[in-house]
C-alpha positions as CSV (number, residue, x, y, z in Angstrom):
1,X,117.3,50.7,52.9
2,X,116.4,53.9,55.0
3,X,117.3,57.5,54.0
4,X,119.1,57.8,57.3
5,X,122.0,55.4,56.0
6,X,122.1,57.0,52.8
7,X,122.3,60.6,54.5
8,X,125.0,59.2,57.1
9,X,127.0,58.1,54.0
10,X,126.5,61.5,52.3
11,X,127.6,63.3,55.4
12,X,131.0,61.5,55.0
13,X,131.6,62.4,51.2
14,X,130.5,66.2,52.2
15,X,133.1,66.5,55.0
16,X,135.9,65.1,52.6
17,X,134.7,67.7,50.0
18,X,135.2,70.4,52.7
19,X,138.8,69.1,53.7
20,X,139.8,69.4,49.9
21,X,138.0,72.6,49.2
22,X,139.9,74.3,52.2
23,X,143.2,73.4,50.4
24,X,141.9,74.9,47.2
25,X,141.2,78.1,48.9
26,X,144.3,78.3,51.1
27,X,146.6,77.5,48.2
28,X,147.7,81.0,47.6
29,X,148.2,81.8,51.2
30,X,150.4,78.7,51.6
31,X,152.5,79.8,48.8
32,X,152.7,83.3,50.3
33,X,153.5,82.2,53.7
34,X,156.2,79.8,52.6
35,X,157.5,81.0,49.3
36,X,156.4,77.9,47.5
37,X,156.4,78.3,43.8
38,X,154.0,76.5,41.6
39,X,156.3,73.3,41.2
40,X,156.8,73.1,45.0
41,X,153.2,73.3,45.9
42,X,152.4,70.7,43.2
43,X,155.0,68.5,44.6
44,X,153.6,68.8,48.1
45,X,150.2,67.6,46.9
46,X,151.8,64.9,44.9
47,X,153.6,63.5,47.8
48,X,150.3,63.5,50.0
49,X,148.8,61.3,47.3
50,X,151.7,59.0,47.0
51,X,151.2,58.4,50.8
52,X,147.4,57.7,50.3
53,X,148.2,55.5,47.2
54,X,150.7,53.3,49.5
55,X,148.1,52.8,52.3
56,X,145.2,52.0,50.0
57,X,145.5,48.1,50.7
58,X,145.8,48.9,54.6
59,X,142.8,51.0,54.2
60,X,140.9,48.1,52.7
61,X,141.8,45.8,55.4
62,X,141.1,48.4,58.2
63,X,137.7,49.2,56.7
64,X,136.8,45.4,56.6
65,X,137.6,44.7,60.1
66,X,136.5,48.1,61.9
67,X,133.6,48.8,59.4
68,X,133.6,51.4,56.9
69,X,131.7,54.2,58.8
70,X,134.2,54.0,61.8
71,X,137.1,53.9,59.4
72,X,135.7,56.9,57.6
73,X,135.1,58.9,60.9
74,X,138.8,58.0,62.4
75,X,140.3,59.2,59.0
76,X,138.2,62.4,58.7
77,X,138.9,63.4,62.4
78,X,142.6,62.7,61.6
79,X,142.3,65.2,58.6
80,X,140.6,67.9,60.7
81,X,143.6,67.5,63.3
82,X,146.0,67.9,60.6
83,X,144.3,70.9,58.9
84,X,144.0,72.5,62.3
85,X,147.8,72.2,63.0
86,X,148.7,73.1,59.6
87,X,146.9,76.4,60.1
88,X,149.4,77.6,62.9
89,X,152.6,75.8,62.2
90,X,155.6,78.1,61.0
91,X,158.6,76.0,60.1
92,X,158.1,75.1,56.4
93,X,159.7,71.6,56.8
94,X,157.3,70.5,59.7
95,X,154.4,72.0,57.6
96,X,155.3,69.6,54.6
97,X,155.8,66.5,56.7
98,X,152.4,67.3,58.4
99,X,150.6,67.6,55.2
100,X,152.3,64.8,53.3
101,X,152.0,62.3,56.3
102,X,148.9,63.2,58.1
103,X,147.0,64.5,54.9
104,X,147.9,61.1,52.9
105,X,147.1,58.8,55.6
106,X,143.5,60.4,56.3
107,X,142.8,60.7,52.5
108,X,143.6,57.1,51.8
109,X,141.5,55.7,54.5
110,X,138.6,57.9,54.0
111,X,138.5,57.4,50.1
112,X,138.6,53.6,50.2
113,X,136.2,53.2,53.3
114,X,133.6,55.8,51.7
115,X,133.7,54.1,48.3
116,X,133.3,50.6,49.7
117,X,130.2,51.7,51.8
118,X,128.8,53.3,48.7
119,X,129.1,50.3,46.5
120,X,127.4,48.1,48.9
121,X,124.6,50.7,49.4
122,X,124.2,51.1,45.7
123,X,123.9,47.2,45.3
124,X,121.6,46.8,48.2
125,X,119.2,49.8,47.1
126,X,118.5,47.9,44.0
127,X,118.9,51.1,42.1
128,X,121.6,53.5,41.3
129,X,122.4,55.7,44.2
130,X,126.0,55.8,44.1
131,X,125.7,59.3,42.2
132,X,123.9,60.8,45.0
133,X,126.6,59.9,47.5
134,X,129.1,61.3,45.3
135,X,127.3,64.4,44.8
136,X,127.8,65.3,48.6
137,X,131.3,65.7,47.9
138,X,131.1,68.8,45.6
139,X,128.2,69.9,47.7
140,X,130.8,70.1,50.7
141,X,133.4,71.5,48.3
142,X,131.0,74.3,47.2
143,X,129.9,75.3,50.6
144,X,133.6,76.0,51.7
145,X,134.7,77.3,48.8
146,X,132.3,80.2,49.1
147,X,132.9,80.4,52.9
148,X,136.6,80.2,53.1
149,X,137.0,82.8,50.0
150,X,134.8,85.1,51.7
151,X,137.1,84.7,54.8
152,X,140.1,85.5,52.9
153,X,138.3,88.5,51.0
154,X,137.7,89.9,54.7
155,X,141.3,89.5,55.5
156,X,141.7,86.1,56.8
157,X,144.7,84.2,56.0
158,X,146.0,80.5,56.2
159,X,145.0,80.0,59.9
160,X,141.6,81.2,59.2
161,X,140.8,78.8,56.5
162,X,142.3,75.9,57.9
163,X,140.7,76.4,61.3
164,X,137.2,77.0,59.6
165,X,137.4,73.7,57.8
166,X,138.7,71.8,60.8
167,X,136.0,72.8,62.9
168,X,133.2,72.2,60.3
169,X,135.0,68.7,59.5
170,X,135.1,67.9,63.3
171,X,131.4,69.0,63.8
172,X,130.2,66.8,60.9
173,X,131.9,63.7,62.5
174,X,130.4,64.4,66.0
175,X,126.8,64.2,64.6
176,X,127.3,60.7,63.3
177,X,126.5,57.9,65.7
178,X,129.5,56.1,67.3
179,X,128.3,52.8,66.0
180,X,127.9,51.4,62.4
181,X,124.5,50.8,60.9
182,X,123.1,47.2,61.7
183,X,122.8,46.1,58.0
184,X,126.4,47.1,57.3
185,X,128.0,44.1,54.9
186,X,131.0,42.4,56.0
187,X,133.1,42.8,53.2
188,X,135.5,39.9,53.3
189,X,138.7,41.3,55.0
190,X,140.4,42.2,51.7
191,X,140.8,38.6,50.9
192,X,142.5,39.0,47.5
193,X,144.6,42.2,47.8
194,X,144.2,44.9,45.1
195,X,147.3,43.9,43.0
196,X,146.3,40.4,42.8
197,X,142.7,41.3,42.2
198,X,143.8,43.7,39.3
199,X,146.0,40.9,37.8
200,X,143.1,38.4,37.9
201,X,140.5,40.9,36.8
202,X,141.9,43.1,33.9
203,X,138.7,45.1,33.8
204,X,139.7,46.6,37.1
205,X,142.7,48.1,35.5
206,X,140.5,49.8,32.8
207,X,138.0,50.9,35.6
208,X,140.9,52.2,37.5
209,X,142.1,54.2,34.5
210,X,138.5,55.8,34.2
211,X,138.8,56.7,37.6
212,X,142.3,58.1,37.2
213,X,141.1,60.5,34.4
214,X,138.3,61.7,36.6
215,X,140.5,62.4,39.5
216,X,143.4,64.0,37.4
217,X,140.7,66.5,36.2
218,X,139.1,67.1,39.7
219,X,142.6,67.5,41.3
220,X,143.8,69.7,38.6
221,X,141.0,72.0,39.1
222,X,140.8,71.7,42.8
223,X,144.5,72.4,43.3
224,X,145.1,75.2,40.8
225,X,141.8,76.9,39.9
226,X,141.9,79.5,42.6
227,X,145.7,80.0,42.1
228,X,145.1,80.4,38.4
229,X,142.2,83.0,38.7
230,X,144.0,84.9,41.3
231,X,147.5,85.0,40.1
232,X,147.4,84.6,36.3
233,X,144.0,86.3,35.8
234,X,144.2,88.9,38.6
235,X,140.8,88.1,40.1
236,X,139.9,89.1,43.6
237,X,139.8,86.2,46.2
238,X,136.0,86.4,46.3
239,X,135.6,86.4,42.4
240,X,138.2,83.7,42.3
241,X,136.3,81.5,44.8
242,X,132.9,82.2,43.1
243,X,134.4,81.4,39.6
244,X,136.0,78.2,40.8
245,X,132.7,77.2,42.3
246,X,131.4,76.7,39.0
247,X,133.2,73.4,39.2
248,X,131.5,72.3,42.2
249,X,128.1,73.4,41.1
250,X,128.5,71.3,37.8
251,X,129.9,68.3,39.6
252,X,127.1,68.4,42.1
253,X,124.4,68.6,39.5
254,X,126.2,65.9,37.3
255,X,126.1,63.6,40.2
256,X,122.5,64.2,41.3
257,X,121.2,63.4,37.8
258,X,123.5,60.4,37.3
259,X,121.3,57.8,39.0
260,X,118.4,58.7,36.9
261,X,120.4,59.0,33.7
262,X,121.9,55.4,34.4
263,X,118.3,54.0,34.5
264,X,117.9,55.2,30.8
265,X,121.3,54.5,29.3
266,X,124.5,52.5,30.0
267,X,127.3,53.8,32.3
268,X,129.7,53.6,29.4
269,X,127.7,55.7,27.1
270,X,127.6,58.3,30.0
271,X,131.5,57.8,30.0
272,X,131.8,58.6,26.3
273,X,130.1,62.0,26.7
274,X,132.4,62.7,29.7
275,X,135.3,62.1,27.5
276,X,134.1,64.6,25.0
277,X,133.5,67.2,27.8
278,X,137.2,66.9,29.0
279,X,138.4,67.4,25.6
280,X,136.4,70.5,25.0
281,X,137.2,72.0,28.3
282,X,140.8,71.6,28.1
283,X,140.9,73.2,24.5
284,X,138.6,76.1,26.3
285,X,141.1,76.9,28.8
286,X,144.1,76.9,26.4
287,X,142.3,79.1,24.0
288,X,140.7,82.0,26.1
289,X,142.6,83.4,29.2
290,X,139.7,85.1,30.8
291,X,138.0,84.7,34.1
292,X,134.5,84.1,32.2
293,X,136.0,81.5,29.9
294,X,137.7,79.6,32.8
295,X,134.6,79.7,34.8
296,X,133.0,78.1,31.9
297,X,135.7,75.6,31.4
298,X,135.7,74.5,35.1
299,X,132.0,74.0,35.0
300,X,132.3,71.8,32.1
301,X,135.0,69.8,33.7
302,X,132.7,69.4,36.7
303,X,130.0,68.0,34.4
304,X,132.4,65.7,32.6
305,X,134.6,64.5,35.4
306,X,131.8,64.1,37.9
307,X,130.3,61.0,36.8
308,X,133.6,59.2,36.1
309,X,134.4,57.9,39.7
310,X,130.8,56.7,40.6
311,X,130.8,54.9,37.4
312,X,133.9,53.2,38.0
313,X,133.3,52.3,41.5
314,X,129.8,51.0,40.5
315,X,131.2,48.7,37.7
316,X,134.1,47.6,40.0
317,X,131.6,46.3,42.5
318,X,130.2,44.0,39.8
319,X,133.7,42.6,39.1
320,X,134.3,41.7,42.8
321,X,130.8,41.6,44.3
322,X,131.9,39.7,47.4
323,X,135.1,41.9,48.3
324,X,133.9,45.6,47.8
325,X,136.8,47.0,50.1
326,X,139.2,45.4,47.5
327,X,137.4,46.5,44.6
328,X,137.2,50.1,45.9
329,X,141.0,50.0,46.6
330,X,141.9,48.5,43.2
331,X,139.6,51.1,41.1
332,X,141.4,53.8,43.4
333,X,144.8,52.7,42.5
334,X,145.1,54.2,39.0
335,X,142.9,56.8,40.4
336,X,145.5,57.9,42.7
337,X,147.9,58.0,39.9
338,X,145.7,60.6,38.4
339,X,145.9,62.5,41.9
340,X,149.6,62.0,41.9
341,X,150.3,63.3,38.6
342,X,147.9,66.6,38.3
343,X,149.3,68.7,41.2
344,X,153.0,68.1,39.9
345,X,152.4,68.3,36.2
346,X,150.3,71.3,36.1
347,X,152.4,73.2,38.6
348,X,155.6,72.3,36.6
349,X,153.9,73.5,33.5
350,X,153.0,76.5,35.5
351,X,156.6,77.3,36.0
352,X,157.8,76.2,32.6
353,X,155.1,78.0,30.6
354,X,152.1,78.8,32.3
355,X,149.1,77.5,34.6
356,X,146.9,77.9,31.7
357,X,148.9,75.3,29.9
358,X,149.0,73.0,32.6
359,X,145.4,72.9,33.1
360,X,144.8,72.3,29.4
361,X,146.4,68.9,30.2
362,X,142.7,67.9,31.1
363,X,142.7,67.2,27.4
364,X,144.9,64.1,28.1
365,X,142.4,63.0,30.7
366,X,139.7,63.1,28.1
367,X,141.7,61.0,25.8
368,X,142.2,58.2,28.5
369,X,138.6,58.4,29.3
370,X,137.7,57.7,25.7
371,X,140.4,54.7,25.3
372,X,139.2,53.2,28.5
373,X,135.7,53.3,27.6
374,X,136.1,51.9,24.3
375,X,138.3,49.0,25.7
376,X,135.6,48.3,28.6
377,X,132.8,48.2,25.9
378,X,134.9,45.6,24.0
379,X,135.0,43.2,27.0
380,X,131.3,43.7,27.9
381,X,132.0,45.6,31.3
382,X,128.3,47.1,31.3
383,X,127.1,43.6,32.0
384,X,127.5,41.9,35.3
385,X,130.4,39.1,35.3
386,X,129.3,35.4,35.1
387,X,130.1,33.7,38.4
């Protein structure tokens, strides 16, 4: 397998990282422009993820028929258009509908197609490479966290952040060839359906819970870190962006070292270490309300949450080796439950108590990781299934 195919796949993950870091940077500006409190902002992101969850099955079928890279490109260009319009639209109701429907559709299609392609590339490479591909997501996030935060520090607002992100994502899509690579697998057209697959293979449910814990932690930090640093800890926009960037840096590092780590130890041992990291990071956030402590905790969350989705996807591919789109959609099902829960729960706790308390719920994600890992070890999920 050539490096061009791996690089092309990584471009998709990086562009998706730009999309979500744009929301992280723009969240305080959205609140200021529309008067959303923490609960309302969290509910908005939750509704977006509900739409994405509902569309995962359709995304799997579309990816099987059109090809994963075509589907990713279509989804990313849709997200770029959505972000471009979101920067200029004025009525709050129209903004909400645009973000929920447009963002949800694009996210669901990109998530399934990218991961299905990644599982296939990982399998055909004959060695773990999925971590490298997933590392591109925090790389794109890190890039835009710094660029977007600098733009806000220099006086830019919602329009500037969303316009920059839309332009960058569109440019990244345009450098892709318009055709899929010749060796792309035909994944099977989503023969089983994700719900049926999860019923027939309960291990997919546990792997989905593992992904859900990782994504809960990711979206909690991705949605609320800059808001927490700026509003609760009085950090400047640039300092808040730099502190939040510790999460992207550590996640990037964790995913880059994951393939070599998996050649030395089992995926579930890595997951156990991740569970410990999430538990510790949540307690650190709760105990020390300072910018430095928050930056350290966000970095620890990146190290702990970063490997969970690649591990869940990789093991999901061993459960359904002939239907990778369905495997990716199934693993993403409870994964999106984590995405749905985090924005609303953290935001609700932000209004009811404090964002610090809301972010500390990442300890619960650590508990879910621990439980799912123990149960997966008991059913021998580290080993490929017997045909």
